[in-house]
N, C-alpha and C positions, 0 to 999 in steps of 0.2 A: 504493500500500500504506500509506504514512504521509503525512499531510498536516497541516501547520501553517498555520492561517489567521489572520493578524494576531495572533499569540500574544505576550503579554507576561506575565512572572511577576515579582511583587514580594513580598519577605518583610517581615515587621514589622521596625521599627527600621532600615530601610535607606532611604537618601535617593533612590536611583534603582532602577529595575527591573533584575533580573539579565538578563532577556531582554526585548527591546523590538521590537514590531511584526515578529515573525518570520513570513515567508511561505516555506514550504518544502514540496517534494513529493519523496518518495523512492519510486522505482518498485520493483516486485517484482523480486527477484534482483539488487539493487544492493548493493555493498559501499561504504558511505560512511564515510570517516574523519573524525572530529570532532577538531579541533585547536584549541589556544589555551593561553595561560599558565594557571597554577594560579589558581583562584578566579574565572575569567571566566564561568562558568556551564555548563561542559560537562556536569557531573553533573545539573544542573537540566534541560538539554535532553534528556538521555537519560531522566531520571526522568519527564518529561512523556509519554513514549511509552507507558508501561504504567500511567499513572495514579498513580504514587507521588507525583508533583507534580501537584496539591497535596493529595491525599487523606491522605497520611501526613507529608509534610514541612511542611505548613502553608503560609502565604502565600496569595496570591491569583493565580489564573490568569485572564487575559483572552483572549478569542479562542476558537479551537476547534482541538482536536487529534483527528484521527480515525485509527484503525488498522484496516485491513481493513473499513472501513465503520462501525466502532464509535466513538462519541464517548467519549473518556476521562473527560469530566466526568460522564457518566451511568453509566459502567461502572468500578467500582473495580478495583484490580489483580487480585483473585481472579477476576473475570469476564473478564479478559484473559489469564489464565494459559495457556489453550490456544492462544493466538495469539502472545503475546510471551514470550520467555524472557530473563531478566536475570541477568547475572553481575556482581556488584559489585566494588569495589576490594579488599575484604578477604574472602577465601573463607570464613574462619571465621564471619563474621557470618551466612552463609546456610546453614550446616550444621545439620541437625535430627536426624540419626541418628548411629550410632556407627562404622560401618564403610563402606568404599568401596562395596561392592556394595549395601548398604542405601540409601546416599545416592543412587546412580544410579537406584534403583527408586522412591524416595519420591515424586517429582513424578508419575510414572505412576499410583501408587496413588491419589493425590488426584484424578486425572482419570479414574479407573475404567477404566484400560486392561486388557484381558484378560490373565490370568497368562501364557499362552503367548507373547503378543506382548511382554510385559514382559521375559521371559527372553531372547528373541531380541534385543531392543534393548539390553539390558544387555551382552550378549556383543559386539555390534557396537561399542558405545561403548568398552568395555574395550580392544578391538583398535585402534580408531580413534585413541585418545589414549595408547596404550602403558601401560595401567594393569592389564593382565591379571595380572601378578605381585603386584599390591597389592590384589587384590579382597577379601581377608579382613582386611586391615590396619585398625587403628583410625585414625580420621581425625586424632586428636591426635598420633599417632606419625609422621605424614608430614612431609616437609620442606615449606617454603613453596611451592616450585614444584609439588610433587606435589599439594598441597591445591588449587592453582589449577587444575590439570588436572581434578581430581575435580569442582570447582565448575562448570567448563565442561561436563563430561560429564553432570552431573545435570540440566542444562538441555537438552542435546541429546537425551536419551532421550525427552522429551515431543514431539519433532518439531515445534517451533514454526515458524510462518511468518516470524516476525521475531525476530532475535537482537540483544539490546542488550548490548554488552560494554564494561565500564568498566575499561580497562587490563588486558586479559586476559593479557598476557605479562610483566607487571611483575616477577613473581617467578621467571621461567623463565630457564634458561640458553639460550644462542643456539640450540643444536640443538633443545631442547624447544620453544622459541618458534617455530621454523620448522615443526615438526611440527604444532603447534596451528594456526598460520596456514594451513598447507597444508590441514588438515582443514576450517577455516572456509571457505577458498576453494572447496573441493570442494562444500560445502553450497550455496554461492552459485551455482556454475556447473552443478552436476549436479541440484540439487533446487529451484533458484529461491528459496532462502531469502534474505530481505532482512536485511542486517547493518548496524547502526550501531555503530561501534567507536571509542572514545576511547582514545588512547594517547599517552604522552609520548615514548616511544622511537620516534620517527617513522622512523628509519633501518630499523626492522624491518618496517614495514607499508606504507610509502608506495607501493611497487611493486605492491601488491595492490589498491589503492583504485580504484574506478570514479569516485568523486567525493570532493571534500574540502569539509567544512563548517568554515569558519574563524570563530572567535569572537574578534574583535579586542580585546574588553574594554569596549566602550561599549554592550553590550546587543544590538547588531545582529549579523547573521549574513551572511557572504559564502560563497556556494556556487558551485562550478564544477569543471571538470576539474582534476586535481591539478597539472599543469604550469602551468596558467593561474593558479591560486590561489597556488601557492608562488612564483611570480615576484615577488610583492610582499608576501607574508605576513610578519607579525612573528615568526613562528616557523617553522623549517625544519630538516630533517636535514642532516648534513654533505655528502651527495651534492648537495643543492640549493645549499648555500652554495658548494661548489666550482664548480658550474655557473654560479652568479651571478658569481663571481669571474672565471671564464673567459669570460663572455659567450656561453655556448653556447646555441644556438637550433636546435631545440627543447630545452627544459630536460630533461636525462636524469633518470630516476627509478629506473633499475636499474643495477647494476654493469656489466652487459654494454654498455648504451648509453653509460654514462659512460666506459668504457675506450676505446670507439671515438672519442668526442669528445676524449679527453685525449691522443691520440697525439702531437700537437705539444708539449703541455706536458711529457710524459714525456721527449721528446727533449731539450728545453731543460734540464729538471731533472737529466738524466743528467750534465751538466757542472757541477753544483753540489754543495755539501756541505749536507746538511739542517741548518738552524738548530736549536739545542736546544729541546726542548719546555719544559723546565724549567731554572731556573738551576743551574749546576754546584754539586755538593755538596762540602763539605770532605772531604779524604782521610781524616782521622782523626776518628771519631765514637765516643763512649763507648757501650758496650753497656748498654741499660737492662733488657732482658729476655732470659733464657736458658732455653730449654726443651730437655729431653733425654729421649728415650724416652717421650714422652707417648702414652698409650694410653687410649682411651675405648671401653667396651663397654656394650651394652644387651642384657640377657638373654642374655649370652654371645656376642652377635654384635658383632664389632669395628666401630666407626665411625671410629676414628682409630687408626693402627697405628704405634707407636714413632716419633713425629714429633720431629725435632730442628729448632729454629728459634732464630735470634738476631735481636733487634730493636734498632736503634741510634737514638741521639738524632738528631732532625732528618730521619728517614727515613720516607717514605710508601710503604707496601707494599700492593699489591692482592692479595687472596686470591681465586683463581678456581677454577672447576671445575664440572662438571655438578651438577644437583640431586641431593642425597643422597651427595655425595662426602666429606662430613665437615667442611665448612667451619665451620658453626655449632657443631658439637660441639667443634672445636678452639678456637674463640674462647671458649666458655664455660669450657673447661678452663684456658685461659690466664688468664682473669679470676679464677678461683677459685670461682665459684658453681656451676659444672657438675661432674658426676662425672669423676673421673680414676682409671682402673683401675690405672695404673702410670705411672712417670716422675716427673720433677722440673721445677718451674718456679720460678725465682728472679727477683725484680725489685729493682733498685737504688733505695734510698730517696734522694730528692734532698736530704734534710735532712743526713744524716750519711754517706751512701755505704754504709750497711749493706744486707745482702741479706735479702730476705723472700720466703716462699712465700705468695702471696695466698690460696691455698686454706686456709691455717692461721691467717688473721687474722680478726678481727671484720669484718663486712660494711662498716661505715663506714670502717675503716682500709684495707681492701682496695680500696675505691672511690677512695681518694686515690692509690693506686699504679696501678691499672688500671681504667679506665672502659669500660663496654660499652653500646652502644646496640643493643638486640635487634631482630630481624626484625619483631616485632609490637610497635610502640611503646606500645600501650595497656597492655601488661603493667606499665609503670612509671608509669602515670597513674591516680591514685585520688582526687584532690580535685575540688571542685565548679567551680572556675574556673581559667583560665590564670594569673591573678595568684596564686592560692593555691599552685599548683604551683611557680611561679617563686620566691615568697617562701619556701616550704618548702625549695627547693633551696639558696637563699642561707643560710638558717638552719642547715641541716645541714652546709654546706660551709664557712661562715665565711670568705668570700674576703678576701684581703688588700686594704687600702685602694686600691691601684693596679690591682687586678684587676677586669675587667668583671663586672657583675652578670649573673644569668641573663636578666633582661629585655633588657639590652644585647646579649647574645649572640643572643637570639632575634630581635631587630630587625635584626641584620645578616644573618641567614639567611632569615627570612621576615617582612619588615616589615609592619606594619598589622594584626596580630592583636589584637583588643580584649582587655583584661584580663578583662572580664566573661564571655567566651565559655566554655562548658563544653568541656573538652578533647576529649570524645568527639563533639562537633559539628564538629570541625575536619576538613578534608580529610586524606587520608593523608599528603600532603607536609607539611602544617602540623603534624600529630602528630609526624612524624619530626623536624621542626625543633625542636619544643618539647622532646622527649626529649633531643635532642642538646644543647640549651642547658642542661638540667638536669644532664646528666652533665659537661659542660664546666665548670660552676660549681665542681666539686670540684677542678679543675685537676690531673687525673691525669697522670703522666709517660708512661703508655702508654694510648692510646685505641683501642678496637676498635669498628668500625662494621660491623654486619651488615645488608647491603643498604640503605645510607642513602639511595640515590637513588630508591628505589621511591616513586612518586608525585610526584617532583620534575620540573619542566619544565627546559628548557635554561638559563633564566635563574637558577633556583634552584640548579641544579648548579654554575653558575659561581660563585655566592655561596658554595656549600659548598666549592669548590676554594680560594677565597680564605681561608676560615676554616681549612681544613686546612693551607694554606701557612703561615698565621700561627702555627699550633700547631707545625709543624715548625721554623719559624724560632726559636721559643722553646725549642727543644731537646727537644720531645716526639717519641715514636715513634707513628706512626699506621698501623693496619692496616685496610683497607677490603675487606670481603668483598662481592663484587658480580658480577653478570652483565653489567653495562653496559660493553661494550668501549670505547665512545666516551668515557665518563667516565674509564676507566683510562688511555686514551691521553693524556689531558690532565692527569690528576691524579697518577699514580703514577710513581715512578722505578724501582720494583722490582716484579716480578710473581712470585707463588708459585702454582703450579697443583697442585690436589689431584685424586686419582682413587682411589676405593675406600679412602679413609682414609690414603693415602700421598701424600707430596709427590713429584710426577713432574717438576717443572720449577721452577727458582728462578734468576732472573737479571734483568738490566736489562730494562725494559719493551719497548724496541724489539726486542731479541733474541728475547724470548719470544713476543710477540704477532704480530709481522710474519711469523714463520715458520709461524703457525697459520692454517689456513683457517677455523677456527671462531672464534677470538678476535681476528682481525685487524679493525681498524676500517675503515670505508668508504673513507677516503682511502688507506689502505695497500693495499686491494684494487684500487682504481682505478689507482694508480700503481705497483703491483708490477712488477718486483722492487725498485724504489727504496725505501729505508727512511724514507718519509714517513708520519707518523701523523695529522697534523691539517691542517685547511685553513689555519690561521694559519702553519704552517711553509711551505706553498706560496706564500702571498701575500708572506711575508717574503723567500723566495728569489727570487721573480719578481714584483716590485711591479707590473709591467705585464702580469700574467697574462691580463688581459682581452683582450689583443691576440693571444693564442695560441689555436690551435685544432687 
């Protein structure tokens, strides 16, 4: 179905090709998982399948890419639209209509699908992805996860033979991600659709893959069965890391297989006390933010209902909940830029200890008290180069002489981004890193991050954890809204769970997520009922874990 014949891709102003001498064949009805660190060429590989590379991205493509017998060098993307469906990293970039139902029908209109068939496919897709209740909603009113599902649905209605998905679950909560992946798997097994899927949250998708395409970063490609490739790959989900540490053979890729392999490890760990995931926090920590009765409504419909929340110095809190539960609305209300129907928010000024409502302050002053990195980072990017953005952040923030510059912060999170790059040419992970650096330049006492791990690989997430830890050590309060349960297990000491605008759980990370079948990380599921959250905890408790089985 898809063939790469000695394919190389090189962009202008780059010393080496992004892809080099790639020979690859993907058969009909295969689900191939594309893995690799940020910036190694995953998006280039996917873009070559429907001709976006090089017809629209520029650069030079050597060799030959064929899809269903069509040479992508001779057929631009519009001539492959009936065969290849593509969902990019940012769903908003692909929307061309106003409502959910219109977006699902648009691709079929361009392909001249008969109206009766269009109606039938729209209904099927609405049910398949759980979008029926949103059919008449405006696309800009949807949460990030809902937009992602609409983007996937708009591709599925055209019934393509090849699906190219670039991080399709990055904005979805665990349950919604499972639903989408189950739908994709059904298309593969029931209809023989060929799927190329790139995803950083490998723990969600590895069990569904027929093959793994690993990009080590040198332009080459390693392809093979998942267990074989992950045995030596530079990037792997926690279940694989635990299997490697335990010396399990074959390497398990599902929770069921891992639990069977981990029986001996569980017996040994039952006699141990889990090492702490994070350093113990001081007992007394001053309160930096106090929220009481916070309510947010849109057109009379409540999104946040009388929420009360305290945030303390040095505390890292994860805000979790399904898509549409009110997390983003709460963060914007706390920051002061978003609407607040009722309630009060006060933030303590580090200068004199005075209390301020950020919603009643000028934007520049509010940003010094509460910083927010939004779900869509491009909302805060408006200049021509990365350097201009960073210089502007420093100029607006006027950092103290001993404070790191925005450039220094960016280099810690995502090193190697050139000053001359246009911000909108960055990957999603690099955009997030840039906006985070811009916000941190103002040195706010409270930092709110809305889905900061979207688009970040495991290495970048570890860097983000180190930065967040440093911020907490400086006495700041950090709130991270995320669906990434593995990140929460490593980064947060407290978890707040929202549902339908209410806070339904609030407590220490281990207590909240271990007890949840939805929010529990892979290590917790494999070792349940033991309260272990991470692979590092296991290897610390059992240094010789490789001898256990």
